[in-house]
N, C-alpha and C positions, 0 to 999 in steps of 0.2 A: 611659904610664899612661892618658892620655886615651882611647886606642883601647880599652883594656880596660874602662874605665868605660862607654863607648858600647855596647860589646858586651853588658856586664852589664845595662844599662838596656834594651837591645833585647830581650834574652832575658826579662827580668822583664815587660816590656810584653806580649810574646807570651804568656806564661803567664797573666797577668791577663786579657787579651782572651779567651784560650781558655776559662778557667774561667768568666768572665762569660757568654760565649756558651753554654757547656754548661749552666749553671744556668738561664738564661732559656729555652733550647730545651727542656730536660727539663720545666720547668713548663708551657710551652705545649703540648707534646706530650701530656701527661697529659689535658688538657682535650679535645684533638682525639680521642684514643683513646677517651675516655669517651663520645664521640658516634659511635662505630662506624667511624671512619676512621683510617688511618695518616697520618703527616705528609705523605707524598708524595701520597696521594689527596686530602687536603685542599688541598695546594698546587695541584694540577691543577684541582680544582673552583673554587677561589678565583680562579685565573687566568681560567678560562672565564667565570665569573660577572662579573668586573670588566672583562675585555678582550674578551669575545665569542668566537666560534668561532676556533679556532686550528688551523693545519696540524699534524698529529701530529709532523712532522719538526722543528718549531720549539719545541715545548713544553719539551723537555729543557733547552735553552739558557735559556729564560725562568725556569725554576724550579730551575736548577742541578742537573740530574739527567742521568745518562748516557743517551744516546738509546736504548740497548738495553733499559733498564728501563721506558721509556715504554709500550711495547706491553703489557707485563705489567700495569702500573698501569691503563692504559686498558681492558684486558680486564676487570679486576676491577671498575672503576667501571661499565662497561657491563653486567656481570652483575648488579650491584646496582641497575641502572636509573637511574643518576645522570648518565650521559652516553651519547651515541650517536655513531657515526661517520657522516659525511656525505661522499659522493664529490664532488669538485670538478667542476662541469659543464664547465669549460674545460680542465682538465688531469687526465686519468685517473690520472696518477702521484701526485696529491695527494689526501689524505684529511684531512678536518677533524674535530676533536673538537667536539661541541656539547653543552652542558649541557642536561639535560632539565628539565621542570617540577619533577619530584621533587628533582633536584639543586639547583635554584634555591631550592626551599622549605627544603632542609636548610641551605644556606649562609646564607640569610636568617635562619634560626633561630639558627645557632651563631656566625656571624661577629661580630655585635656584642659578644657576651660575650668572644670571642677578642681583639678589639681592646681591650676594657676591661681584660682580664687583662694584656695587654702594657703598656698605659698604667700600670696599677698597679705592674707590675714595674719600670718606668722612672721611677716617681714621685719617686725621690730626686734626680732631676735637674730643674732648672728648664727652662722652654722655651728660654731662651738657651743653657743648657748642652747641651741636646739638639741645637740647631742647630750649636753648636761641635763637638760629638762627630761629627755627620754630616759636617761639613767635614773634620775631622781623619781620620776613618776612610776617607773617599773619597781623601784625600791618601795614606794608607797603601796603598790598593789600586792606585793608579796604577802604581807600579813593577812590580807583578805582572801588569799588563795588564788589570785589571778596572776597572769603572765606565766 
């Protein structure tokens, strides 16, 4: 019986986590899309803004996107004038994505509200509960090889 209880609780936790993620993600994506970006474009720009130039080959792993999709997203952002490709002077096989001034201005304008929206969505938890949730979720990710 204990094994069935454990399985039932694990399944329930999985569903609750999935639904919470979906609800929060849908809410944040509406704001991003209202500002002319899709969530992946926003993730790439946010990464470049906060972490600086990135090799195209490494962006996918940092924002949890398949590497094949990165070229498409980078092409779209480049067409919008929000990033540019920069050849690596030391290794011709490496190309960096670099946020443009226009991309910086966009992120500077929309990121603070994005962060406030997330804070508002998570406001039912105290700071201590958020810290505990971070610890527990990292612990959950370890067996799957993440974090």
